[in-house]
C-alpha positions as CSV (number, residue, x, y, z in Angstrom):
1,M,8.9,-4.1,-20.0
2,T,6.4,-6.9,-20.6
3,Y,2.8,-6.8,-19.3
4,A,1.9,-10.4,-18.7
5,V,-0.1,-12.7,-16.4
6,V,2.3,-15.3,-15.1
7,N,0.7,-17.6,-12.5
8,P,3.3,-17.8,-9.7
9,A,1.9,-21.0,-8.4
10,T,2.7,-22.9,-11.7
11,G,5.0,-20.6,-13.6
12,E,2.7,-20.7,-16.5
13,T,2.3,-17.6,-18.7
14,L,-1.4,-17.2,-19.1
15,A,-1.5,-14.0,-21.3
16,T,0.7,-11.2,-22.5
17,Y,-0.2,-7.7,-23.5
18,P,1.6,-5.1,-25.5
19,D,3.0,-1.9,-24.1
20,A,1.2,1.2,-25.1
21,T,2.2,2.8,-28.4
22,T,3.4,6.4,-28.6
23,E,0.0,7.2,-30.2
24,E,-1.9,5.5,-27.4
25,V,0.1,7.4,-24.7
26,S,-0.6,10.7,-26.5
27,A,-4.3,9.9,-26.8
28,A,-4.5,8.9,-23.1
29,I,-3.0,12.2,-21.9
30,A,-5.1,14.2,-24.2
31,A,-8.3,12.5,-23.1
32,A,-7.4,12.9,-19.4
33,A,-6.6,16.6,-19.9
34,E,-9.9,17.2,-21.8
35,A,-11.8,15.5,-19.0
36,A,-10.0,17.5,-16.4
37,R,-10.9,20.8,-18.3
38,T,-14.5,19.9,-18.7
39,W,-15.9,17.3,-16.3
40,G,-13.4,18.0,-13.6
41,R,-14.2,21.7,-13.5
42,S,-17.9,21.6,-14.1
43,S,-19.3,18.4,-12.5
44,A,-21.1,18.8,-9.2
45,P,-19.7,17.0,-6.1
46,A,-23.0,15.1,-5.8
47,E,-22.6,13.8,-9.3
48,R,-19.0,12.6,-8.7
49,A,-20.2,10.9,-5.4
50,A,-22.9,9.0,-7.3
51,L,-20.4,7.8,-9.8
52,L,-18.0,6.6,-7.1
53,R,-20.8,4.9,-5.3
54,R,-21.6,2.9,-8.4
55,V,-17.9,1.9,-8.7
56,A,-18.1,0.6,-5.2
57,E,-21.3,-1.4,-6.1
58,L,-19.6,-2.9,-9.2
59,H,-16.7,-4.1,-7.0
60,R,-19.2,-6.0,-4.9
61,E,-21.2,-7.3,-7.9
62,R,-18.1,-8.6,-9.6
63,R,-16.3,-9.8,-6.5
64,D,-15.8,-13.4,-7.6
65,E,-14.4,-12.5,-11.0
66,L,-12.1,-9.7,-9.6
67,A,-10.8,-11.9,-6.8
68,A,-9.9,-14.8,-9.2
69,I,-8.0,-12.4,-11.4
70,I,-5.5,-11.4,-8.7
71,V,-5.1,-15.0,-7.4
72,R,-3.8,-15.8,-10.9
73,E,-1.7,-12.6,-11.3
74,M,0.1,-12.5,-7.9
75,G,-0.7,-15.6,-5.9
76,K,-2.9,-14.1,-3.2
77,P,-5.0,-16.7,-1.4
78,L,-8.6,-16.6,-2.6
79,A,-10.1,-15.5,0.8
80,A,-7.6,-12.6,1.0
81,A,-8.3,-11.7,-2.6
82,E,-12.1,-11.5,-1.9
83,G,-11.3,-9.4,1.2
84,E,-9.2,-7.0,-0.9
85,V,-12.1,-6.5,-3.3
86,D,-14.4,-5.7,-0.4
87,F,-11.9,-3.2,1.1
88,A,-11.5,-1.5,-2.3
89,A,-15.3,-1.1,-2.4
90,D,-15.4,0.3,1.1
91,I,-12.7,2.8,0.4
92,T,-14.4,4.0,-2.8
93,E,-17.7,4.3,-1.0
94,Y,-16.1,6.3,1.9
95,Y,-15.1,9.1,-0.4
96,A,-18.6,9.2,-1.9
97,D,-20.0,9.5,1.6
98,H,-17.6,12.3,2.6
99,I,-17.8,14.3,-0.6
100,D,-19.0,17.5,1.2
101,E,-16.1,17.4,3.6
102,I,-13.6,16.8,0.7
103,T,-14.9,19.6,-1.5
104,G,-16.5,22.2,0.9
105,D,-15.1,25.6,1.6
106,T,-13.2,26.2,4.9
107,P,-13.9,29.7,6.3
108,I,-11.1,31.6,8.0
109,D,-11.5,33.9,11.0
110,I,-9.7,37.0,9.7
111,L,-8.3,40.0,11.6
112,G,-9.8,42.7,9.4
113,D,-13.2,43.3,7.8
114,G,-14.7,41.1,5.2
115,T,-14.4,37.3,4.7
116,A,-11.9,34.7,3.7
117,V,-12.3,31.0,2.7
118,I,-10.1,28.2,1.5
119,R,-11.8,26.7,-1.6
120,R,-10.7,23.3,-2.7
121,S,-10.4,22.7,-6.5
122,P,-8.7,20.0,-8.6
123,L,-5.2,20.2,-9.9
124,G,-6.0,18.3,-13.1
125,V,-4.4,15.2,-14.5
126,L,-2.6,12.8,-12.1
127,L,-0.5,9.8,-12.9
128,G,-0.7,6.8,-10.6
129,I,2.0,4.2,-10.6
130,M,0.7,1.2,-8.7
131,P,2.2,-2.1,-7.4
132,W,1.3,-5.7,-7.7
133,N,0.8,-6.7,-4.1
134,F,-2.7,-5.1,-3.6
135,P,-4.0,-4.6,-7.2
136,Y,-7.4,-3.2,-6.2
137,Y,-6.9,-1.7,-2.8
138,Q,-3.9,0.4,-3.9
139,V,-5.7,1.8,-6.9
140,A,-8.9,2.6,-4.8
141,R,-7.0,4.6,-2.2
142,F,-5.4,6.7,-4.9
143,A,-8.1,7.1,-7.5
144,A,-11.2,7.5,-5.3
145,P,-10.3,10.6,-3.3
146,N,-8.8,12.3,-6.4
147,L,-11.8,11.6,-8.6
148,A,-14.0,12.9,-5.8
149,I,-12.1,16.2,-5.9
150,G,-12.4,16.3,-9.7
151,N,-8.9,15.3,-10.8
152,T,-8.6,12.8,-13.6
153,I,-6.4,9.7,-13.5
154,L,-3.9,8.1,-15.8
155,L,-3.1,4.7,-14.2
156,K,0.0,2.7,-14.8
157,H,-0.4,-0.6,-13.1
158,A,2.3,-3.2,-12.4
159,P,3.4,-5.2,-15.4
160,Q,2.1,-8.4,-13.8
161,C,-1.4,-6.9,-13.3
162,P,-2.8,-6.1,-16.7
163,E,-6.0,-8.0,-16.2
164,S,-6.9,-6.5,-12.9
165,A,-5.9,-3.1,-14.3
166,A,-8.3,-3.5,-17.2
167,A,-11.1,-4.7,-14.9
168,I,-10.8,-1.6,-12.8
169,A,-10.9,0.7,-15.8
170,Q,-14.0,-1.2,-17.1
171,M,-15.8,-0.6,-13.8
172,Y,-15.1,3.2,-14.0
173,A,-16.4,3.2,-17.5
174,D,-19.4,1.1,-16.7
175,A,-20.2,3.3,-13.7
176,G,-20.6,6.3,-16.1
177,F,-17.4,8.2,-15.6
178,P,-16.8,10.2,-18.8
179,A,-14.0,9.3,-21.3
180,G,-10.7,10.4,-19.9
181,A,-11.6,10.6,-16.3
182,Y,-9.9,7.3,-15.6
183,V,-7.5,5.9,-18.2
184,D,-5.6,2.6,-17.8
185,V,-2.4,2.8,-19.9
186,R,0.4,0.2,-20.1
187,L,3.4,2.5,-19.9
188,T,7.1,1.5,-20.1
189,N,9.3,3.3,-17.5
190,D,10.6,5.6,-20.2
191,Q,7.0,6.5,-21.2
192,A,6.1,7.1,-17.6
193,A,9.0,9.6,-17.3
194,E,7.6,11.4,-20.4
195,V,4.1,11.5,-18.9
196,I,5.4,13.0,-15.7
197,A,7.2,15.7,-17.7
198,D,4.2,16.5,-19.8
199,P,2.8,20.0,-18.8
200,R,-0.7,18.7,-18.8
201,V,0.1,16.3,-16.0
202,H,0.1,17.9,-12.5
203,G,1.1,15.2,-10.1
204,V,2.2,11.7,-9.6
205,S,1.6,9.1,-6.9
206,V,3.8,6.0,-6.6
207,T,3.4,2.9,-4.4
208,G,6.4,0.6,-4.8
209,S,10.1,0.1,-4.0
210,E,12.5,2.8,-2.7
211,R,14.3,2.6,-6.1
212,A,11.1,3.2,-8.0
213,G,10.1,6.0,-5.7
214,A,13.4,7.8,-5.9
215,A,13.5,7.6,-9.7
216,V,10.0,9.0,-10.0
217,A,10.6,11.7,-7.4
218,E,13.7,12.8,-9.3
219,I,11.8,13.2,-12.5
220,A,8.9,14.9,-10.7
221,G,11.2,17.3,-9.0
222,R,12.9,18.3,-12.2
223,N,9.5,19.1,-13.6
224,L,8.1,20.8,-10.5
225,K,5.3,18.2,-10.0
226,K,3.7,17.3,-6.7
227,V,4.5,13.7,-5.8
228,V,3.2,11.3,-3.1
229,L,5.4,8.2,-2.3
230,E,4.3,5.1,-0.4
231,L,7.4,2.9,-0.3
232,G,8.8,0.1,1.7
233,G,8.6,-0.7,5.4
234,S,10.2,-2.9,8.1
235,D,7.6,-2.4,10.8
236,P,8.4,-3.3,14.4
237,F,6.1,-5.4,16.5
238,I,7.0,-4.6,20.1
239,L,5.8,-6.9,22.9
240,F,6.3,-5.6,26.4
241,S,3.5,-7.4,28.3
242,T,0.3,-9.3,27.7
243,D,-2.5,-10.9,29.5
244,D,-2.9,-13.5,26.8
245,L,0.3,-14.6,25.1
246,D,-1.4,-17.0,22.7
247,A,-3.7,-14.2,21.4
248,T,-0.7,-11.9,21.0
249,V,1.3,-14.5,19.1
250,Q,-1.7,-15.0,16.8
251,A,-1.7,-11.3,16.2
252,A,2.0,-11.5,15.4
253,V,1.4,-14.3,13.0
254,D,-1.5,-12.5,11.3
255,A,0.6,-9.3,10.9
256,R,3.5,-11.2,9.4
257,L,1.7,-13.6,7.0
258,D,-0.9,-11.1,5.6
259,N,-0.8,-11.1,1.8
260,N,1.8,-14.0,1.8
261,G,4.0,-11.7,3.9
262,Q,4.2,-9.2,1.0
263,S,2.6,-6.1,2.7
264,C,4.5,-2.8,3.1
265,N,3.1,-2.3,6.6
266,G,3.3,-5.9,7.7
267,A,5.0,-6.6,11.0
268,K,8.5,-7.8,10.1
269,R,10.7,-7.3,13.2
270,F,9.5,-8.7,16.5
271,L,11.0,-7.0,19.6
272,V,10.0,-9.1,22.6
273,A,10.7,-8.4,26.3
274,D,13.2,-10.7,27.9
275,E,10.8,-12.6,30.2
276,L,8.5,-13.4,27.3
277,Y,11.1,-14.1,24.6
278,D,11.6,-17.8,24.9
279,A,7.8,-18.6,25.0
280,F,7.1,-16.2,22.2
281,V,9.7,-17.7,19.9
282,E,8.5,-21.2,20.6
283,K,4.8,-20.4,19.9
284,F,5.5,-18.0,17.0
285,A,7.7,-20.6,15.2
286,A,5.2,-23.4,15.8
287,A,2.4,-21.2,14.3
288,L,4.4,-20.2,11.3
289,E,5.5,-23.8,10.7
290,G,1.9,-24.9,10.8
291,A,0.7,-22.3,8.2
292,T,-0.5,-24.3,5.2
293,V,1.4,-23.5,2.1
294,G,-0.3,-24.5,-1.2
295,D,-2.7,-23.7,-4.0
296,P,-4.0,-20.2,-3.5
297,F,-7.4,-21.2,-4.7
298,A,-7.7,-23.9,-2.0
299,D,-9.8,-23.2,1.1
300,D,-7.2,-24.2,3.7
301,T,-4.3,-22.4,2.2
302,V,-2.7,-19.8,4.4
303,L,0.4,-19.0,2.3
304,G,0.2,-19.1,-1.5
305,P,3.2,-18.5,-3.6
306,L,5.2,-15.3,-3.6
307,S,4.4,-13.0,-6.4
308,S,7.0,-14.5,-8.7
309,L,9.9,-16.9,-8.8
310,A,12.2,-14.0,-8.8
311,A,10.6,-12.7,-5.6
312,A,11.1,-16.0,-3.9
313,E,14.8,-16.1,-5.1
314,R,15.4,-12.7,-3.7
315,L,13.9,-13.7,-0.3
316,Q,16.0,-16.9,-0.3
317,D,19.1,-14.9,-0.9
318,Q,18.3,-12.6,2.0
319,V,17.8,-15.5,4.4
320,D,20.9,-17.3,3.2
321,R,23.0,-14.1,3.7
322,A,21.5,-13.7,7.2
323,V,22.5,-17.2,8.1
324,A,26.0,-16.8,6.6
325,Q,26.4,-13.7,8.8
326,G,25.4,-15.6,12.0
327,A,21.7,-15.6,12.2
328,T,19.7,-18.7,13.2
329,V,16.8,-20.2,11.3
330,V,14.3,-21.5,13.9
331,T,11.9,-22.8,11.3
332,G,11.4,-22.6,7.5
333,G,14.0,-20.8,5.4
334,T,14.0,-22.9,2.2
335,R,11.8,-22.1,-0.8
336,D,10.1,-24.5,-3.1
337,G,9.8,-22.8,-6.5
338,A,7.9,-19.5,-5.8
339,F,6.5,-20.9,-2.5
340,F,8.2,-19.9,0.7
341,P,7.3,-21.3,4.1
342,G,6.7,-19.3,7.3
343,T,10.2,-18.6,8.6
344,V,11.7,-17.3,11.9
345,L,15.2,-15.8,12.3
346,T,16.9,-15.1,15.6
347,G,20.3,-13.9,16.5
348,V,20.3,-10.9,14.1
349,T,22.7,-8.2,15.1
350,E,23.4,-4.6,14.0
351,D,26.4,-5.7,11.8
352,M,24.2,-7.9,9.6
353,D,22.3,-7.0,6.4
354,A,19.2,-8.4,7.9
355,Y,19.1,-5.8,10.6
356,R,18.3,-3.1,8.0
357,E,16.7,-4.9,5.1
358,E,13.0,-5.4,4.5
359,F,12.0,-9.0,4.1
360,F,9.1,-8.9,1.6
361,G,7.8,-12.4,2.3
362,P,6.8,-14.6,5.3
363,V,10.0,-14.1,7.3
364,G,9.9,-12.8,10.8
365,V,13.1,-11.6,12.7
366,V,12.8,-11.9,16.5
367,Y,14.9,-9.8,18.9
368,R,15.2,-10.1,22.7
369,V,15.0,-6.7,24.4
370,S,15.8,-5.9,28.0
371,D,14.0,-2.6,28.4
372,E,12.0,0.1,26.7
373,D,15.0,2.1,25.6
374,Q,16.5,-0.9,23.8
375,A,13.2,-1.7,22.1
376,I,13.0,1.9,20.8
377,R,16.6,1.8,19.6
378,I,16.0,-1.3,17.6
379,A,12.6,-0.2,16.3
380,N,14.0,3.1,15.0
381,G,17.3,1.5,13.8
382,T,16.2,1.3,10.2
383,E,15.8,3.8,7.4
384,F,12.2,2.8,7.1
385,G,9.4,4.5,9.0
386,L,6.0,3.2,7.8
387,G,4.0,1.5,10.5
388,S,4.5,-0.1,13.9
389,Y,2.8,-2.2,16.5
390,V,3.0,-2.0,20.3
391,F,1.6,-4.6,22.7
392,T,1.4,-3.8,26.4
393,T,-0.9,-3.9,29.3
394,D,0.3,-0.5,30.5
395,P,-1.5,2.4,28.8
396,D,1.0,4.9,30.0
397,Q,3.8,2.9,28.4
398,A,1.7,2.6,25.2
399,A,1.4,6.4,24.9
400,R,5.1,6.9,25.8
401,V,6.4,4.4,23.2
402,A,4.0,5.6,20.5
403,D,5.5,9.1,20.9
404,R,9.0,7.8,20.6
405,I,8.6,5.5,17.5
406,D,9.7,7.1,14.2
407,A,6.9,6.0,12.0
408,G,3.8,7.3,10.2
409,M,1.5,4.9,12.0
410,V,1.4,3.3,15.5
411,Y,-1.2,0.5,16.3
412,V,-1.5,-0.4,20.0
413,N,-2.7,-3.9,20.9
414,V,-4.2,-4.5,17.4
415,V,-3.1,-5.5,13.9
416,L,-4.8,-5.6,10.5
417,A,-6.9,-2.6,11.6
418,D,-6.5,-0.5,8.4
419,S,-9.8,1.3,7.6
420,P,-10.9,3.8,5.0
421,E,-11.1,6.7,7.4
422,L,-7.5,6.1,8.8
423,P,-4.6,7.8,7.0
424,F,-1.8,5.6,5.7
425,G,1.8,6.7,5.1
426,G,5.2,6.9,6.5
427,V,8.4,8.9,7.1
428,K,12.1,8.5,6.3
429,R,12.6,6.2,3.3
430,S,9.0,4.9,3.6
431,G,7.8,7.9,1.6
432,T,6.0,11.2,1.8
433,G,2.3,12.2,1.8
434,R,-0.7,10.3,3.0
435,E,-3.4,8.1,1.4
436,M,-6.7,7.0,2.9
437,G,-8.9,9.1,5.2
438,L,-9.6,12.7,4.6
439,L,-5.9,13.5,4.4
440,A,-5.7,11.7,1.1
441,A,-8.0,14.3,-0.4
442,E,-5.6,17.1,0.7
443,E,-2.6,15.9,-1.4
444,F,-3.5,16.8,-5.0
445,V,-5.8,19.8,-4.5
446,N,-5.5,23.5,-4.9
447,K,-6.4,25.1,-1.5
448,K,-7.3,28.4,-3.0
449,L,-7.6,31.5,-0.7
450,I,-10.5,33.8,-1.6
451,R,-10.4,37.0,0.4
452,I,-13.2,39.5,0.1
453,A,-13.1,43.0,1.4
454,G,-15.6,44.2,4.0
């Protein structure tokens, strides 16, 4: 494994970094374990909240520098990179603001005499294995709630994000977190397996591919470690009815092109009622065709490059296979280096690979549906179950469909509405556990019962 910054817009390798040595890995675990034993057990919630609040402030103070780093690392358009830094700050601040809810006792009404409470205490050292597509946001939603609890963090970032990883670690150090509370370590996959197995490490959180999640979960299971998995998604966008088709199409475009189309919970499959289908496809294709592809630092760029040349090649292979199996390309479909234009596919059927695959890039697959039952069948006809989007003018239909969709999240008549207080996660092969919101602070915590006699 090579940790390196390779600008996907140019293919230029800007910097390389060595993997951690065996001695560095041992030192990282020891430091995190010592911090968990001392700071994690003895620090007051108000102290941890103040430190987290300072981390949020540092995100905002260093916004320009942080954003530029991830534009170079993974090709995110600059405005989106700046927005990600802001969101990471908001998430971190949220857990500082809600520290009492995260750490407070929960009394239980008991049948006998005396009292009983659930007391929340940290588990100890956690390993976070983070992806490249949201280098700051993903780390914030794992690290902030767990540091609020008093856990300590070992952070293995994606190999293409060594500079953003170092920048995050520097903010935690500059905010005043003690040595070992947050440790950035450039692990190989073999070293990560050894860290998970180490008895001083009590849990692991992974955001990434199904393959990576399955591999980590297997190791964690063998070693009886708690694991949270946030994996892939092929989220449906179901359009039954609308009072403003242009606005709904724009929502579809926004949901598909967010982060250059490389978002786990981006809308990827568009299920459109028969009477709206033709007009939707025409407007959707025109909007994607008009999305400016170019330099991610340029103000007018909508789509920067995909995260790497290899990512663009994988997406091209998926589109080519879909066409070979009978799908139609309405617009786009041909990459230029790591750049991939907004692309619309129609005519995808259940016997095609594209029916089940996740397109991790700006490719939308549009289906014509005749009724609610067909829409639900297609929406649920995948092994993924992360998010979903329902657009309808009928509130009863919205409630009915939301109940029938197999997903961890349903958004009705809105897209890009993630917020620090809203839990994030999925079912089926999209993973287990939740991040964000107060539920995130329930994953790696000892909910200790204390029962006192009357």
